[in-house]
C-alpha positions as a Python dict, from the first residue, in 0.01 Angstrom:
ca = {
    (1, 'X'): (0, 0, 0),
    (2, 'X'): (170, -316, 179),
    (3, 'X'): (67, -556, -103),
    (4, 'X'): (208, -294, -384),
    (5, 'X'): (537, -288, -192),
    (6, 'X'): (531, -680, -168),
    (7, 'X'): (474, -709, -546),
    (8, 'X'): (718, -449, -632),
    (9, 'X'): (967, -631, -404),
    (10, 'X'): (909, -947, -588),
    (11, 'X'): (940, -772, -932),
    (12, 'X'): (1270, -631, -818),
    (13, 'X'): (1396, -954, -715),
    (14, 'X'): (1278, -1098, -1053),
    (15, 'X'): (1061, -1360, -892),
    (16, 'X'): (713, -1173, -982),
    (17, 'X'): (504, -1320, -1260),
    (18, 'X'): (299, -1135, -1547),
    (19, 'X'): (-23, -1136, -1320),
    (20, 'X'): (175, -961, -1038),
    (21, 'X'): (270, -681, -1317),
    (22, 'X'): (-73, -646, -1417),
    (23, 'X'): (-224, -629, -1060),
    (24, 'X'): (45, -360, -966),
    (25, 'X'): (8, -168, -1267),
    (26, 'X'): (-378, -164, -1234),
    (27, 'X'): (-329, -47, -870),
    (28, 'X'): (-108, 243, -999),
    (29, 'X'): (-349, 321, -1273),
    (30, 'X'): (-645, 361, -1019),
    (31, 'X'): (-443, 590, -812),
    (32, 'X'): (-385, 787, -1118),
    (33, 'X'): (4, 702, -1104),
    (34, 'X'): (24, 658, -1488),
    (35, 'X'): (400, 676, -1537),
    (36, 'X'): (458, 419, -1253),
    (37, 'X'): (202, 185, -1393),
    (38, 'X'): (360, 208, -1745),
    (39, 'X'): (688, 112, -1605),
    (40, 'X'): (533, -157, -1419),
    (41, 'X'): (329, -320, -1697),
    (42, 'X'): (649, -350, -1901),
    (43, 'X'): (546, -557, -2192),
    (44, 'X'): (240, -724, -2061),
    (45, 'X'): (-39, -662, -2325),
    (46, 'X'): (178, -643, -2604),
    (47, 'X'): (158, -981, -2735),
    (48, 'X'): (-105, -1252, -2734),
    (49, 'X'): (-464, -1237, -2720),
    (50, 'X'): (-519, -1161, -2348),
    (51, 'X'): (-774, -881, -2387),
    (52, 'X'): (-790, -783, -1999),
    (53, 'X'): (-420, -715, -2017),
    (54, 'X'): (-447, -544, -2349),
    (55, 'X'): (-735, -336, -2225),
    (56, 'X'): (-542, -233, -1917),
    (57, 'X'): (-211, -140, -2123),
    (58, 'X'): (-472, 58, -2349),
    (59, 'X'): (-589, 256, -2089),
    (60, 'X'): (-258, 336, -1953),
    (61, 'X'): (-111, 420, -2281),
    (62, 'X'): (-414, 668, -2314),
    (63, 'X'): (-338, 820, -1983),
    (64, 'X'): (13, 876, -2062),
    (65, 'X'): (-86, 1043, -2388),
    (66, 'X'): (98, 770, -2593),
    (67, 'X'): (-159, 802, -2868),
    (68, 'X'): (5, 638, -3148),
    (69, 'X'): (102, 314, -2933),
    (70, 'X'): (-263, 321, -2822),
    (71, 'X'): (-402, 308, -3140),
    (72, 'X'): (-164, 33, -3268),
    (73, 'X'): (-285, -154, -2961),
    (74, 'X'): (-657, -70, -3019),
    (75, 'X'): (-659, -203, -3379),
    (76, 'X'): (-479, -511, -3272),
    (77, 'X'): (-765, -560, -3019),
    (78, 'X'): (-1014, -491, -3276),
    (79, 'X'): (-880, -770, -3525),
    (80, 'X'): (-956, -1023, -3239),
    (81, 'X'): (-1284, -851, -3125),
    (82, 'X'): (-1444, -615, -3369),
    (83, 'X'): (-1718, -503, -3101),
    (84, 'X'): (-1444, -419, -2823),
    (85, 'X'): (-1583, -98, -2668),
    (86, 'X'): (-1279, 37, -2516),
    (87, 'X'): (-1094, -17, -2848),
    (88, 'X'): (-1355, 135, -3040),
    (89, 'X'): (-1369, 421, -2794),
    (90, 'X'): (-1001, 482, -2828),
    (91, 'X'): (-992, 454, -3214),
    (92, 'X'): (-1288, 709, -3205),
    (93, 'X'): (-1108, 965, -2970),
    (94, 'X'): (-770, 975, -3186),
    (95, 'X'): (-690, 1116, -3529),
}
């Protein structure tokens, strides 16, 4: 809890780094606080090819039932790794 509060404080003061956001988003995701996880992750995982951040974002999008955005991200992930199990699973679950 204290670690999460410290990261929240750093982000509020604009001194947090993307890794801080990812750690905090993961923390909230694991606690099933999906809306908080989405708020904290911001744009992490939307650009670039960092699969671990994209995977986290994809899980958060699915938890928040943001199917269209999840599908778009899963397809993007598959362009870089056609065997990514999480992305394949998401594509298989969505219409």
